[in-house]
C-alpha positions as CSV (number, residue, x, y, z in Angstrom):
1,X,-2.1,-66.9,10.1
2,X,0.9,-65.3,8.5
3,X,0.6,-61.6,7.6
4,X,2.5,-60.0,4.7
5,X,2.8,-56.3,4.4
6,X,3.9,-55.3,0.9
7,X,5.1,-51.8,1.6
8,X,7.0,-50.3,4.6
9,X,9.7,-47.6,4.4
10,X,12.0,-48.9,7.1
11,X,15.4,-47.6,6.0
12,X,14.0,-44.2,5.0
13,X,12.6,-43.7,8.4
14,X,15.8,-45.0,10.1
15,X,18.1,-42.6,8.2
16,X,15.7,-39.6,8.2
17,X,14.5,-39.7,11.8
18,X,16.7,-42.2,13.5
19,X,13.8,-44.5,14.1
20,X,15.0,-47.8,15.7
21,X,12.4,-50.4,14.7
22,X,13.8,-52.9,17.2
23,X,11.9,-50.8,19.7
24,X,8.1,-51.1,20.4
25,X,5.7,-48.6,18.9
26,X,5.1,-47.3,22.4
27,X,8.8,-46.7,23.0
28,X,9.2,-44.9,19.7
29,X,6.2,-42.7,20.3
30,X,7.5,-41.9,23.8
31,X,11.0,-41.0,22.6
32,X,9.6,-38.9,19.7
33,X,7.0,-37.2,21.9
34,X,9.1,-34.2,22.7
35,X,10.4,-33.8,19.1
36,X,8.9,-32.5,15.8
37,X,9.1,-35.9,14.2
38,X,5.3,-36.7,14.7
39,X,4.5,-33.4,13.0
40,X,6.5,-34.4,9.9
41,X,5.7,-38.1,9.7
42,X,3.0,-38.9,12.2
43,X,3.2,-41.2,15.2
44,X,4.8,-44.5,14.2
45,X,2.8,-47.6,13.4
46,X,5.8,-50.0,13.3
47,X,8.0,-51.8,15.8
48,X,9.5,-55.3,16.4
49,X,7.1,-56.4,19.2
50,X,4.1,-55.3,17.1
51,X,5.3,-57.3,14.0
52,X,5.5,-60.3,16.3
53,X,2.2,-59.7,17.9
54,X,0.5,-59.3,14.6
55,X,2.3,-62.2,13.0
56,X,3.8,-60.0,10.3
57,X,6.4,-62.4,9.1
58,X,7.3,-60.9,5.7
59,X,7.7,-57.2,4.7
60,X,8.4,-55.7,1.3
61,X,10.9,-53.1,2.7
62,X,11.8,-50.2,0.5
63,X,14.8,-48.4,-0.8
64,X,13.4,-44.9,-1.4
65,X,14.5,-41.3,-1.8
66,X,12.8,-38.3,-3.3
67,X,14.0,-35.9,-6.0
68,X,15.3,-32.6,-4.5
69,X,12.4,-30.8,-6.2
70,X,10.0,-32.6,-3.7
71,X,12.0,-31.8,-0.6
72,X,9.5,-31.0,2.2
73,X,11.8,-29.2,4.6
74,X,15.3,-29.3,6.2
75,X,14.3,-32.5,8.0
76,X,13.8,-34.2,4.6
77,X,17.4,-35.3,4.2
78,X,17.2,-38.1,1.7
79,X,16.7,-36.1,-1.5
80,X,18.7,-36.2,-4.6
81,X,19.5,-33.8,-7.5
82,X,20.8,-36.4,-10.0
83,X,21.2,-40.1,-10.5
84,X,24.6,-40.3,-8.9
85,X,23.1,-38.8,-5.7
86,X,20.2,-41.2,-5.9
87,X,22.5,-44.1,-6.2
88,X,24.4,-42.9,-3.0
89,X,21.2,-42.5,-1.0
90,X,19.8,-45.9,-2.0
91,X,23.1,-47.5,-1.3
92,X,23.1,-46.0,2.2
93,X,19.7,-47.6,2.8
94,X,20.9,-50.9,1.5
95,X,23.8,-50.8,3.9
96,X,21.4,-50.0,6.8
97,X,19.5,-53.2,6.0
98,X,22.7,-55.2,5.9
99,X,23.7,-53.9,9.4
100,X,20.2,-54.8,10.6
101,X,20.5,-58.4,9.3
102,X,24.1,-58.8,10.7
103,X,23.5,-57.3,14.1
104,X,20.0,-58.7,14.8
105,X,19.7,-62.1,13.1
106,X,17.0,-63.3,15.5
107,X,14.8,-60.3,14.5
108,X,15.5,-59.6,10.8
109,X,16.7,-61.6,7.8
110,X,16.9,-61.0,4.1
111,X,14.6,-62.9,1.7
112,X,16.2,-63.1,-1.8
113,X,15.1,-66.7,-2.8
114,X,12.4,-69.2,-2.2
115,X,14.8,-71.0,0.1
116,X,15.1,-67.9,2.3
117,X,11.3,-67.6,2.3
118,X,10.9,-71.2,3.3
119,X,13.2,-70.7,6.2
120,X,11.4,-67.7,7.5
121,X,7.9,-69.3,7.2
122,X,9.2,-72.5,8.8
123,X,10.6,-70.5,11.7
124,X,7.3,-68.8,12.3
125,X,5.4,-72.1,12.2
126,X,7.8,-73.8,14.6
127,X,8.4,-71.0,17.1
128,X,4.9,-70.1,18.0
129,X,5.8,-68.6,21.3
130,X,8.9,-66.8,20.1
131,X,8.6,-66.3,16.3
132,X,11.0,-64.6,14.0
133,X,13.0,-63.4,12.3
134,X,10.9,-61.1,10.1
135,X,11.9,-61.6,6.5
136,X,12.5,-58.5,4.4
137,X,12.2,-58.5,0.6
138,X,13.9,-55.4,-0.8
139,X,11.7,-53.2,-3.0
140,X,13.3,-50.3,-4.9
141,X,10.7,-47.5,-5.1
142,X,11.7,-45.3,-8.0
143,X,14.5,-46.4,-10.4
144,X,16.7,-43.3,-10.5
145,X,19.3,-45.2,-8.5
146,X,19.8,-47.3,-11.6
147,X,22.2,-45.4,-13.8
148,X,22.9,-48.1,-16.4
149,X,22.5,-51.8,-17.1
150,X,25.4,-52.8,-14.8
151,X,23.7,-51.0,-11.9
152,X,20.5,-53.0,-12.4
153,X,22.4,-56.3,-12.3
154,X,24.4,-55.2,-9.2
155,X,21.3,-54.2,-7.4
156,X,19.8,-57.6,-8.2
157,X,22.9,-59.4,-7.0
158,X,22.7,-57.3,-3.8
159,X,19.2,-58.7,-3.1
160,X,16.7,-56.2,-4.7
161,X,13.9,-58.4,-6.0
162,X,11.1,-55.8,-6.6
163,X,11.5,-52.6,-8.7
164,X,9.1,-49.8,-9.3
165,X,10.0,-47.4,-12.1
166,X,8.7,-44.2,-10.6
167,X,7.7,-42.4,-7.5
168,X,7.3,-39.0,-9.0
169,X,8.6,-38.8,-12.6
170,X,11.9,-40.5,-13.2
171,X,14.2,-41.0,-16.2
172,X,12.1,-44.2,-16.8
173,X,8.5,-43.2,-16.4
174,X,6.0,-40.5,-15.3
175,X,4.7,-40.8,-11.8
176,X,2.8,-39.2,-9.0
177,X,2.1,-35.5,-9.7
178,X,4.4,-35.8,-12.8
179,X,2.3,-38.0,-15.1
180,X,3.7,-39.4,-18.3
181,X,4.2,-42.7,-20.2
182,X,7.1,-45.0,-20.0
183,X,10.2,-43.5,-21.7
184,X,12.5,-45.3,-24.1
185,X,14.9,-45.8,-21.2
186,X,12.0,-47.3,-19.2
187,X,11.1,-49.8,-21.9
188,X,14.8,-50.8,-22.2
189,X,15.0,-51.2,-18.4
190,X,12.0,-53.6,-18.5
191,X,13.8,-55.8,-21.0
192,X,16.8,-56.1,-18.7
193,X,14.6,-56.7,-15.6
194,X,12.8,-59.5,-17.5
195,X,16.1,-61.3,-18.1
196,X,16.7,-61.3,-14.3
197,X,13.1,-62.3,-13.5
198,X,12.6,-59.3,-11.2
199,X,9.1,-58.4,-9.9
200,X,7.8,-55.2,-11.4
201,X,5.9,-52.9,-9.1
202,X,3.4,-50.7,-11.0
203,X,2.7,-48.3,-8.0
204,X,2.9,-44.6,-8.8
205,X,2.6,-45.2,-12.6
206,X,-0.2,-43.5,-14.5
207,X,-2.9,-45.7,-15.9
208,X,-1.4,-45.4,-19.4
209,X,2.1,-46.2,-18.0
210,X,0.8,-49.2,-16.1
211,X,-1.0,-50.6,-19.2
212,X,2.2,-50.1,-21.2
213,X,4.2,-52.0,-18.7
214,X,1.6,-54.8,-18.5
215,X,1.9,-55.1,-22.3
216,X,5.7,-55.2,-22.3
217,X,6.6,-57.1,-19.2
218,X,6.1,-60.9,-19.1
219,X,7.5,-61.6,-15.7
220,X,5.7,-61.0,-12.4
221,X,3.8,-57.7,-12.0
222,X,2.4,-56.4,-8.7
223,X,1.0,-53.1,-7.3
224,X,2.5,-53.0,-3.8
225,X,0.4,-50.1,-2.4
226,X,-2.7,-48.5,-3.9
227,X,-6.5,-48.4,-3.6
228,X,-9.3,-48.5,-6.2
229,X,-9.9,-45.1,-7.9
230,X,-13.7,-46.0,-8.0
231,X,-14.0,-45.3,-4.3
232,X,-12.1,-42.0,-4.4
233,X,-12.8,-40.5,-7.9
234,X,-12.2,-36.9,-6.8
235,X,-8.7,-37.5,-5.3
236,X,-6.2,-34.9,-6.3
237,X,-3.6,-37.5,-7.2
238,X,-5.6,-40.0,-9.2
239,X,-2.5,-41.7,-10.6
240,X,-1.8,-43.1,-7.1
241,X,-5.0,-45.1,-7.3
242,X,-5.8,-48.0,-9.6
243,X,-8.3,-47.9,-12.3
244,X,-10.7,-50.7,-13.3
245,X,-8.8,-51.4,-16.5
246,X,-5.6,-52.0,-14.5
247,X,-7.4,-54.0,-11.9
248,X,-8.7,-56.3,-14.7
249,X,-5.3,-56.8,-16.1
250,X,-3.9,-57.6,-12.6
251,X,-6.6,-60.3,-12.4
252,X,-5.7,-61.7,-15.8
253,X,-2.1,-62.0,-14.7
254,X,-3.2,-63.8,-11.5
255,X,-1.3,-61.1,-9.6
256,X,-1.9,-59.0,-6.5
257,X,-2.4,-55.4,-5.5
258,X,-2.0,-54.1,-2.0
259,X,-4.4,-51.8,-0.2
260,X,-2.8,-48.7,1.5
261,X,-4.1,-48.3,5.0
262,X,-4.3,-44.5,4.9
263,X,-7.6,-42.6,5.3
264,X,-7.1,-40.4,2.2
265,X,-6.7,-43.5,0.0
266,X,-10.0,-44.9,1.4
267,X,-12.2,-41.9,1.3
268,X,-11.5,-39.0,-1.1
269,X,-13.4,-36.5,1.1
270,X,-11.3,-37.3,4.2
271,X,-9.1,-34.6,5.7
272,X,-7.2,-34.6,9.0
273,X,-9.8,-32.0,10.3
274,X,-12.5,-34.7,10.1
275,X,-10.5,-36.9,12.5
276,X,-9.3,-40.5,12.0
277,X,-12.6,-41.9,13.5
278,X,-14.4,-41.0,10.3
279,X,-12.7,-43.9,8.6
280,X,-12.6,-47.4,10.1
281,X,-11.9,-51.1,9.3
282,X,-15.3,-51.3,7.5
283,X,-13.8,-48.8,4.9
284,X,-10.8,-51.0,4.6
285,X,-13.0,-54.0,4.0
286,X,-15.0,-52.0,1.4
287,X,-11.8,-51.2,-0.5
288,X,-10.8,-54.9,-0.5
289,X,-14.3,-56.1,-1.4
290,X,-14.4,-53.7,-4.4
291,X,-11.4,-55.5,-5.9
292,X,-12.7,-59.0,-5.0
293,X,-16.1,-58.3,-6.5
294,X,-14.7,-56.9,-9.7
295,X,-12.3,-59.9,-10.2
296,X,-14.6,-62.5,-8.8
297,X,-12.4,-63.9,-6.1
298,X,-10.1,-63.1,-3.1
299,X,-6.9,-64.1,-5.0
300,X,-5.8,-60.7,-6.2
301,X,-5.7,-58.3,-3.2
302,X,-3.4,-58.0,-0.2
303,X,-2.1,-55.4,2.2
304,X,0.5,-52.8,1.4
305,X,0.1,-50.5,4.4
306,X,2.7,-47.9,3.5
307,X,2.9,-47.4,7.3
308,X,5.3,-44.6,8.3
309,X,5.5,-43.5,4.7
310,X,4.6,-39.9,5.2
311,X,1.8,-40.5,7.6
312,X,1.2,-42.2,11.0
313,X,-1.4,-43.0,13.6
314,X,-3.3,-39.7,13.0
315,X,-4.2,-40.6,9.4
316,X,-5.0,-44.3,9.6
317,X,-8.4,-45.9,10.1
318,X,-9.8,-46.2,13.6
319,X,-9.3,-49.7,14.9
320,X,-5.6,-49.7,13.8
321,X,-3.3,-48.6,16.6
322,X,-0.2,-50.3,15.1
323,X,0.9,-52.8,12.5
324,X,-0.1,-55.6,15.0
325,X,-3.8,-54.8,14.1
326,X,-3.6,-55.6,10.4
327,X,-5.0,-59.0,11.3
328,X,-8.2,-57.3,12.6
329,X,-9.1,-56.5,9.0
330,X,-10.3,-60.1,8.8
331,X,-13.0,-59.4,11.4
332,X,-14.4,-56.7,9.1
333,X,-14.4,-59.0,6.1
334,X,-16.0,-62.1,7.8
335,X,-19.5,-60.5,8.0
336,X,-19.4,-60.0,4.2
337,X,-19.1,-63.7,3.6
338,X,-15.3,-64.0,3.4
339,X,-14.2,-67.4,4.6
340,X,-11.2,-68.0,6.8
341,X,-9.3,-69.2,3.8
342,X,-10.2,-66.0,1.9
343,X,-9.0,-63.9,4.8
344,X,-5.7,-65.8,5.2
345,X,-5.2,-65.2,1.4
346,X,-5.8,-61.5,1.6
347,X,-3.7,-60.9,4.7
348,X,-0.7,-62.9,3.5
349,X,-1.3,-65.9,1.4
350,X,-1.7,-64.0,-1.9
351,X,1.6,-62.3,-1.5
352,X,3.3,-65.5,-0.6
353,X,1.9,-67.1,-3.7
354,X,3.6,-64.4,-5.8
355,X,6.9,-64.8,-4.0
356,X,6.9,-68.5,-4.2
357,X,6.6,-68.5,-8.0
358,X,8.7,-65.4,-8.7
359,X,11.8,-65.6,-6.4
360,X,14.7,-67.7,-7.6
361,X,15.1,-71.1,-5.9
362,X,18.4,-70.2,-4.4
363,X,20.5,-67.0,-4.3
364,X,22.7,-66.9,-7.4
365,X,25.1,-64.2,-8.6
């Protein structure tokens, strides 16, 4: 089984906290145990040995920075005041990934085309005892690093294949805690993205903004990391969850949405004071099953863990100690009647279907 995780903030963690994801989860937790990092971002869930153990062969790895108005403390270094600063921060993260690829070719590689994807999957199939490298598909979360049309084309040529218009509000669209529709600039950006055949990530958009985008954008559309609003109707940030109307549209497009593996996405009454044991893999299965029941099949849901994206071990369901345990979600789905084929689709196959039909055949500039 190949697992695909559609959302991990690898470069943000590396440049903010100095996390070295070539290490194991245990090593990182040990090194950070005497620091304040776990209090800021939780104990890590990610590491090279755990990706290998869990057969996580493909990751949608982000370029991400927050606006200065959302800065959480002095430790929160990757924040920008304007688009030029955003461009600089996102560029530094892109450079981090390039160093990772260059210095560790047996562990990490870039996926920008179907050919790249084929090589990664072939390697994992052939090298059962020593798999790798892990393939990273670059996902730009929030579009403020795109200052003009030339920037968009340059980012694409540098390997960015997935783009989300917002995190909080951006020049292009409203977002989490700053709701609003697509702007005129956002609608114009979609037109340029469509020419390139980029994948549009609807994560963080409001329901209205997501429906606008679905009407306007004819190329591939995904939601990399979310959860059904139906299961958490009282959540303080409802725009982070996906409504039934948007779920229906995702099904109509034969697309996929990824379930976030964070307790506060899975139960709206959950708080850290309750303890992580109050949420488990059965809750993850319920979130997945809700999508499958609404759309009538297992074709449209995957995993977008968002691990290390502002939370860690303390805020994930019991039964998950690291990214290696994503595959255990299948054990919670099987008693509900999900077949082995269904489980393989949910844990990786659905995302692979999207990539195989959306990525260019070969890298072109």
